[in-house]
matplotlib code that plots the C-alpha trace (Angstrom):
import matplotlib.pyplot as plt

x = [41.7, 39.4, 39.0, 43.0, 43.0, 40.2, 41.9, 45.3, 44.4, 43.1, 39.7, 41.1, 43.8, 41.5, 38.9, 42.0, 42.9, 39.6, 39.0, 42.1, 41.0, 37.8, 39.8, 41.3, 38.7, 35.4, 33.8, 35.7, 33.2, 30.7, 33.0, 34.2, 31.0, 30.3, 33.5, 31.8, 30.1, 33.2, 34.3, 30.8, 30.2, 33.8, 33.0, 29.6, 30.6, 33.3, 31.1, 33.6, 34.3, 31.0, 31.9, 32.3, 29.5, 30.2, 27.1, 28.1, 26.0, 27.6, 26.4, 25.7, 28.5, 27.5, 27.0, 29.2, 26.9, 26.7, 29.0, 29.1, 31.8, 32.4, 35.5, 36.5, 37.2, 33.8, 31.9, 34.1, 33.5, 29.7, 29.9, 32.1, 30.2, 32.4, 30.7, 27.1, 24.4, 24.4, 21.4, 22.0, 19.8, 21.3, 25.0, 24.0, 22.3, 25.7, 27.6, 26.0, 26.7, 30.5, 31.4, 30.6, 33.1, 30.5, 31.5, 29.5, 30.3, 27.5, 27.6, 24.4, 23.9, 23.7, 20.3, 17.2, 19.9, 17.3, 14.9, 17.4, 18.8, 15.1, 14.6, 18.7, 18.0, 15.6, 18.0, 20.8, 19.7, 18.7, 22.3, 23.9, 24.9, 27.3, 28.8, 32.8, 33.9, 32.2, 33.7, 31.7, 32.7, 30.9, 30.6, 28.3, 28.2, 24.6, 24.1, 26.6, 25.3, 21.8, 23.2, 25.4, 21.9, 20.4, 23.1, 24.1, 21.8, 22.9, 26.3, 26.9, 30.4, 31.6, 35.6, 36.8, 34.7, 36.2, 34.6, 36.2, 34.5, 35.4, 33.8, 32.7, 33.2, 29.6, 28.2, 29.6, 27.4, 24.1, 25.3, 24.1, 26.8, 26.9, 27.5, 31.0, 32.1, 31.3, 29.7, 28.4, 26.5, 29.3, 30.8, 27.3, 25.6, 28.9, 28.9, 27.3, 29.9, 32.0, 34.5, 34.9, 38.9, 39.9, 38.5, 39.7, 38.6, 39.2, 38.4, 36.1, 36.9, 35.3, 33.6, 35.5, 32.9, 31.7, 32.1, 34.9, 32.5, 30.9, 34.5, 35.0, 37.8, 39.1, 39.7, 43.5, 43.8, 43.0, 43.6, 42.9, 43.3, 43.1, 41.2, 41.9, 41.2, 42.8, 45.8, 43.2, 40.8, 43.1, 45.1, 41.6, 41.0, 44.1, 43.7, 40.3, 41.9, 44.1, 44.7, 45.8, 48.7, 48.4, 48.3, 48.1, 47.9, 48.1, 47.7, 46.1, 46.2, 48.0, 46.7, 44.9, 46.9, 50.3, 51.6, 49.0, 48.7, 50.7, 48.4, 50.6, 49.1, 50.5, 49.6, 51.4, 50.2, 51.2, 53.6, 53.4, 53.1, 52.9, 52.9, 52.6, 52.3, 52.2, 54.3, 57.3, 55.5, 52.8, 54.9, 57.1, 53.7, 52.4, 55.9, 55.9, 52.6, 52.7, 54.6, 54.8, 57.4, 56.5, 56.7, 58.6, 57.8, 58.1, 57.1, 57.7, 57.1, 56.2, 57.1, 59.6, 60.2, 57.3, 57.4, 60.9, 61.5, 61.9, 64.2, 66.1, 66.5, 67.6, 70.6, 68.9, 70.7, 68.4, 69.7, 68.3, 65.0, 64.7, 66.1, 62.8, 61.4, 64.6, 65.0, 61.1, 62.1, 65.0, 63.2, 60.3, 62.9, 64.5, 60.7, 60.3, 63.5, 62.4, 62.0, 63.3, 62.2, 62.6, 61.1, 61.9, 60.8, 60.1, 61.7, 64.9, 65.8, 69.8, 72.4, 72.7, 69.7, 69.1, 72.6, 71.3, 68.1, 70.5, 72.5, 69.5, 67.9, 70.4, 67.4, 67.3, 67.2, 66.2, 66.7, 64.7, 65.8, 63.7, 64.5, 66.2, 69.4, 71.0, 74.9, 78.6, 78.5, 75.7, 77.3, 80.8, 78.8, 77.4, 81.1, 82.3, 81.9, 84.8, 84.7, 88.1, 86.2, 83.7, 86.5, 87.5, 84.3, 82.5, 79.4, 78.7, 75.4, 72.6, 74.6, 71.9, 71.2, 71.1, 69.1, 69.6, 67.3, 68.2, 65.7, 66.4, 69.2, 71.4, 74.2, 74.5, 78.5, 79.6, 82.9, 81.2, 78.9, 81.3, 83.7, 80.5, 79.7, 83.5, 83.4, 80.0, 80.7, 84.2, 84.8, 86.3, 83.0, 81.1, 77.9, 75.7, 76.5, 74.5, 72.5, 70.1, 71.2, 68.9, 70.2, 67.6, 67.9, 70.5, 72.2, 75.8, 75.8, 76.3, 76.4, 80.1, 79.7, 77.4, 79.6, 82.0, 80.0, 79.2, 82.7, 83.5, 81.3, 83.5, 80.0, 76.9, 74.9, 71.6, 72.0, 69.3, 70.1, 68.2, 70.3, 68.9, 70.1, 69.1, 68.5, 68.1, 65.3, 65.8, 62.4, 60.6, 62.8, 62.4, 64.3, 63.4, 64.2, 65.2, 66.7, 70.3, 70.8, 67.1, 67.6, 66.6, 65.3, 61.6, 58.8, 57.8, 54.4, 51.5, 50.0, 46.6, 44.7, 44.8, 49.1, 48.8, 46.9, 49.2, 52.5, 50.8, 50.3, 53.5]
y = [-63.5, -61.2, -62.4, -62.3, -58.3, -57.6, -59.4, -57.4, -54.0, -51.1, -50.0, -46.5, -47.8, -50.3, -47.0, -45.2, -48.3, -48.6, -44.8, -44.9, -47.9, -46.0, -43.0, -44.9, -47.8, -46.4, -49.7, -50.2, -48.6, -51.0, -54.0, -53.7, -53.4, -56.7, -58.5, -58.8, -57.3, -55.8, -54.4, -53.4, -51.4, -49.4, -48.4, -47.1, -44.9, -42.9, -40.9, -40.0, -42.9, -42.6, -39.0, -40.3, -40.9, -42.4, -42.4, -44.7, -45.1, -47.5, -49.5, -53.1, -55.2, -58.0, -61.1, -64.1, -67.4, -69.8, -72.5, -76.1, -75.3, -72.1, -70.7, -69.9, -66.5, -65.7, -67.2, -65.0, -62.3, -62.7, -63.0, -60.1, -56.8, -54.6, -52.8, -53.4, -50.6, -49.3, -47.9, -44.3, -43.1, -45.6, -44.2, -40.6, -41.2, -43.0, -40.1, -38.0, -34.2, -34.6, -32.9, -34.9, -35.8, -36.4, -38.2, -38.9, -41.0, -41.1, -42.6, -41.3, -44.6, -46.3, -48.5, -46.1, -43.5, -40.9, -43.1, -44.0, -40.2, -39.6, -42.0, -41.0, -36.9, -36.6, -38.4, -36.3, -33.1, -32.8, -33.3, -31.0, -28.3, -30.5, -31.2, -29.5, -31.5, -32.4, -34.7, -35.2, -37.7, -37.8, -38.1, -35.4, -31.9, -31.8, -33.9, -32.3, -28.7, -30.1, -31.5, -28.5, -26.2, -28.6, -28.7, -24.8, -23.2, -25.5, -26.0, -23.3, -25.2, -26.5, -25.5, -27.8, -28.8, -31.5, -31.6, -34.7, -35.2, -38.2, -38.5, -42.5, -43.7, -45.2, -41.7, -39.8, -41.0, -40.1, -36.7, -33.3, -32.2, -28.7, -30.6, -29.6, -30.1, -26.4, -25.3, -21.6, -21.1, -22.1, -19.1, -18.1, -21.0, -20.8, -17.2, -18.1, -20.5, -18.6, -20.8, -22.4, -22.2, -25.5, -26.0, -29.2, -29.2, -32.1, -32.3, -29.3, -25.2, -23.2, -20.0, -16.5, -14.7, -11.0, -9.5, -11.0, -10.3, -14.0, -15.5, -16.6, -14.2, -16.8, -18.9, -20.2, -23.4, -23.7, -27.1, -27.3, -30.3, -31.8, -28.6, -26.8, -23.0, -20.4, -18.5, -15.6, -18.2, -20.1, -16.8, -15.2, -17.1, -16.5, -13.0, -12.7, -15.0, -12.7, -14.3, -17.8, -19.9, -23.0, -22.9, -26.4, -26.4, -29.4, -31.4, -28.5, -28.8, -26.2, -22.4, -21.4, -18.3, -18.8, -15.5, -14.9, -11.2, -10.0, -10.6, -10.0, -11.0, -10.6, -13.0, -11.8, -14.9, -17.8, -20.2, -23.1, -23.3, -26.7, -26.7, -30.0, -31.8, -29.1, -27.7, -25.7, -22.9, -22.9, -23.2, -20.3, -18.1, -19.3, -18.4, -14.8, -14.1, -14.8, -12.8, -14.4, -13.0, -15.2, -18.5, -21.1, -24.5, -24.6, -28.1, -28.2, -31.5, -33.3, -30.6, -31.1, -34.5, -35.5, -32.5, -32.3, -36.0, -36.4, -33.0, -34.3, -37.6, -35.9, -34.3, -30.5, -29.1, -29.2, -26.1, -24.1, -26.0, -24.6, -21.6, -19.5, -21.5, -20.8, -17.4, -17.0, -19.6, -17.4, -14.4, -15.8, -17.1, -13.2, -12.4, -15.3, -14.6, -16.7, -20.0, -22.7, -25.9, -26.5, -29.7, -30.6, -34.2, -35.5, -33.3, -32.5, -29.4, -28.9, -27.9, -24.6, -23.3, -24.8, -23.0, -19.9, -20.5, -21.7, -18.5, -16.9, -19.1, -18.1, -19.2, -22.8, -25.7, -28.4, -29.4, -32.5, -33.8, -36.9, -38.1, -34.7, -34.5, -32.8, -33.9, -32.7, -29.3, -28.7, -31.1, -28.9, -25.5, -26.4, -27.9, -24.3, -23.5, -21.3, -17.1, -16.8, -18.6, -15.6, -13.3, -15.3, -14.5, -17.7, -17.6, -19.7, -21.2, -21.9, -21.3, -22.6, -26.1, -29.0, -31.6, -33.3, -35.7, -37.5, -40.0, -41.8, -39.2, -41.1, -38.3, -37.8, -38.9, -40.7, -39.0, -35.5, -36.0, -37.3, -34.0, -31.9, -33.8, -33.4, -29.9, -28.6, -30.6, -29.6, -27.3, -24.8, -24.4, -21.2, -23.2, -25.3, -29.1, -31.7, -33.6, -35.4, -37.2, -39.4, -41.6, -43.9, -45.7, -43.7, -45.8, -44.5, -45.0, -48.3, -49.0, -49.1, -45.3, -44.6, -45.9, -43.6, -40.6, -41.4, -41.7, -38.4, -36.2, -35.0, -34.6, -36.5, -37.4, -39.1, -41.1, -43.1, -45.1, -47.7, -49.0, -50.1, -52.2, -53.3, -56.7, -58.0, -60.5, -62.8, -63.9, -61.3, -58.8, -56.0, -54.4, -55.0, -52.5, -54.3, -52.9, -54.2, -56.4, -57.7, -60.3, -63.7, -62.4, -63.9, -61.1, -59.8, -61.1, -59.4, -57.4, -58.0, -56.0, -59.2, -59.4, -55.3, -56.3, -59.1, -57.4, -54.1, -56.1, -58.1]
z = [-24.7, -23.8, -20.3, -19.7, -21.1, -18.7, -15.6, -16.5, -17.9, -16.4, -17.5, -17.9, -20.6, -22.5, -23.0, -24.1, -26.7, -28.0, -28.6, -30.6, -32.6, -33.0, -34.7, -37.3, -38.2, -38.8, -37.5, -34.6, -31.9, -33.4, -33.8, -29.7, -28.6, -29.7, -28.2, -24.8, -22.0, -20.5, -23.9, -24.7, -21.0, -22.0, -25.2, -24.7, -21.7, -24.5, -26.9, -28.5, -30.1, -31.7, -33.0, -36.5, -38.4, -41.9, -44.6, -47.7, -50.6, -53.7, -56.7, -55.7, -56.2, -59.1, -57.3, -57.9, -59.1, -56.5, -56.6, -54.9, -52.7, -50.5, -49.7, -46.3, -46.5, -48.1, -44.8, -42.9, -45.2, -44.7, -41.1, -40.8, -39.2, -41.2, -44.0, -42.6, -42.0, -38.7, -37.0, -37.4, -34.5, -32.2, -33.1, -32.9, -29.1, -28.0, -29.6, -26.6, -26.8, -28.1, -31.7, -34.6, -37.6, -40.4, -43.9, -46.8, -49.8, -52.7, -55.7, -57.4, -59.4, -56.2, -55.7, -53.7, -53.4, -52.4, -50.4, -48.3, -47.5, -47.3, -44.0, -42.6, -43.1, -40.2, -38.0, -38.8, -39.2, -35.6, -34.7, -37.6, -34.7, -33.7, -36.4, -36.6, -39.6, -42.5, -45.6, -48.8, -51.4, -54.3, -58.8, -58.8, -57.9, -58.1, -55.5, -53.5, -54.0, -53.1, -49.8, -48.7, -49.5, -47.1, -44.3, -44.5, -42.4, -39.3, -39.6, -37.0, -35.6, -38.7, -38.7, -41.6, -44.6, -47.5, -50.9, -53.1, -56.4, -58.9, -62.3, -62.8, -65.9, -66.1, -64.9, -67.7, -70.1, -68.0, -66.7, -69.0, -71.5, -69.5, -65.7, -64.9, -61.3, -59.4, -56.7, -57.7, -54.1, -52.0, -50.5, -49.7, -48.4, -45.4, -44.6, -41.5, -40.5, -38.0, -37.2, -40.7, -41.0, -43.0, -46.7, -48.9, -52.5, -55.2, -58.5, -58.3, -58.7, -56.2, -57.7, -57.4, -55.3, -57.0, -53.6, -51.2, -48.1, -48.2, -47.6, -44.1, -42.6, -40.3, -43.2, -42.7, -44.5, -48.1, -50.2, -53.7, -55.8, -59.3, -61.2, -64.2, -63.7, -65.8, -63.4, -62.4, -61.1, -59.3, -57.4, -56.7, -53.9, -51.8, -52.9, -51.0, -48.2, -46.6, -43.5, -44.8, -42.8, -44.8, -48.9, -50.9, -54.7, -56.1, -59.4, -61.6, -65.5, -67.2, -67.6, -71.1, -71.2, -72.2, -70.3, -67.5, -66.2, -62.8, -60.0, -57.1, -53.9, -50.0, -47.6, -44.6, -42.6, -44.4, -42.9, -45.2, -48.9, -51.2, -55.0, -56.6, -59.9, -62.2, -65.2, -64.7, -66.5, -64.4, -60.7, -62.3, -62.6, -59.3, -57.7, -59.4, -57.8, -54.2, -51.5, -48.1, -46.0, -43.2, -44.8, -43.1, -44.9, -48.7, -50.7, -54.3, -55.9, -59.5, -61.9, -65.0, -65.4, -67.6, -69.1, -70.3, -70.5, -74.7, -74.7, -72.2, -73.8, -77.0, -75.0, -73.9, -71.0, -68.0, -66.5, -70.0, -69.8, -66.1, -66.2, -66.6, -63.5, -61.5, -62.1, -60.7, -57.6, -56.6, -57.0, -54.6, -52.1, -52.1, -51.3, -48.6, -46.0, -43.3, -44.6, -42.8, -44.2, -47.9, -49.9, -53.5, -54.8, -58.1, -60.3, -62.4, -60.8, -61.5, -59.1, -60.7, -59.8, -56.5, -55.4, -56.8, -54.2, -50.9, -51.2, -49.9, -47.1, -44.4, -41.8, -43.4, -40.8, -42.9, -46.2, -47.5, -51.3, -52.9, -56.3, -57.7, -59.6, -56.4, -57.0, -56.2, -56.8, -54.4, -51.6, -52.3, -51.8, -48.6, -47.3, -47.1, -43.1, -42.7, -42.3, -44.5, -47.5, -47.9, -47.8, -50.8, -52.5, -51.7, -49.4, -46.8, -47.6, -45.1, -41.5, -39.7, -41.3, -39.3, -40.8, -44.6, -46.0, -49.2, -50.6, -54.1, -55.0, -57.3, -57.9, -54.2, -53.8, -50.5, -50.6, -50.9, -48.6, -46.2, -46.4, -45.8, -42.5, -41.6, -42.4, -40.9, -37.5, -36.9, -33.8, -36.2, -38.3, -38.2, -38.7, -37.1, -37.0, -39.1, -36.3, -38.4, -41.3, -43.7, -46.4, -48.2, -51.2, -52.6, -55.5, -55.2, -51.0, -49.4, -45.8, -45.2, -46.8, -44.1, -41.9, -43.1, -43.1, -39.4, -38.6, -40.3, -37.4, -34.8, -32.7, -32.3, -35.5, -36.0, -39.3, -40.7, -43.5, -45.7, -48.7, -52.2, -55.0, -58.3, -59.0, -62.6, -62.9, -65.4, -65.5, -65.3, -67.3, -65.0, -62.3, -58.4, -55.7, -52.4, -49.2, -48.7, -45.7, -45.9, -48.4, -46.9, -43.8, -42.7, -43.0, -40.0, -38.5, -39.5, -36.7, -35.5, -32.7, -30.6, -31.3, -30.3, -26.9, -25.7, -26.7, -24.9, -21.7, -21.5]

ax = plt.figure().add_subplot(projection="3d")
ax.plot(x, y, z, "-o")
ax.set_aspect("equal")
plt.show()
């Protein structure tokens, strides 16, 4: 197999393939060097393939008692070069002088952790000035703080840092009562990193500095996930990071205060904002306090469904439950007139509030809706495309809209969607035509409906369609989702690296 590849594949192309393999697989470079002499020579000539350095320290998995019979899979696993300890000094030597991506995964209950770290640190310390991305996954902020204190003065070229904290169940009983996941010295440690522009923190709150000077002014990307701050704590960081272009706030716990004080912050350079998995009231407070006049991409997801499930089952109206959040959303949109891409998913956000938002989005190009209650009212409103209708008091919504995506939107009607496409793609329309339409797993739309919608367009339109059907399985007594048209078809063969090479050559 390898001899065929070596004969028919140019060395430059093989080097590019092996390099891409190393990007998606931390063991890729090492495994490629063990295939044959030719591959070894090629991969050793690519220092970029050795630029991802991974240090993993986990507790040992309990060994299974020896049995009289050994499975073939166990033999393959034992002989596999994956997840074996690599000689760090040799790996760093092969990376030559290219920028490094350093990943450290630590569980403090790993046996001999500190002895192993003491042996590896001398090798890594002399190469820290080449590290441009640092990722630390740990179950203790105490350990992470120690590593950051040790590394920070050497990370001159650091551009991106990711800190992920997951408290393990076994560790809870061993940690002091007061150990919360915080990094009090974070900003002071990285004040010297003049190239740091991206920070991702999961499960740990960053401190709010008393003096804004330590925050790098070149910081443009901030991602905060799975934290439990108050409203003031979550807003102070964007307030001090004036040059942000991307801000993600995910999975935050409910704010302690019922009515947080107004903290209006202006982010003049912000272009992308994501607010995911939080309560409707918390989302409303965040939208109330953020001004982003240049915002072009907005994503809202995971709010309201679990929060209001009981009330909705008891008959409460969704537009009443979402009234406060809907008003805050509309007020926010009025302050961000340049939005071109809107994503709303996993929410019961009703048509009434969505229409109130869309009437202010004259520059909207793309609308992506997933698992929402959007239905006939929104589709009818988007069907208005003639100036005469504006005279009658009905405004043309989103005149520059050219891409629509519906995923798991069970109230989307094929009839109204066909009218929308026919109106917007007609010659007399005052709007941009719909050029891309995606319909995935919408129960009310079948394959014949998708063809009808395609035929309703008088201009070229790319439509992607996946139909979902619900099948009741009596044996398991649960619902299974399948793609219509794929029943009874054989599964595609598993794609391996060897299959990929063979297909590539052919």
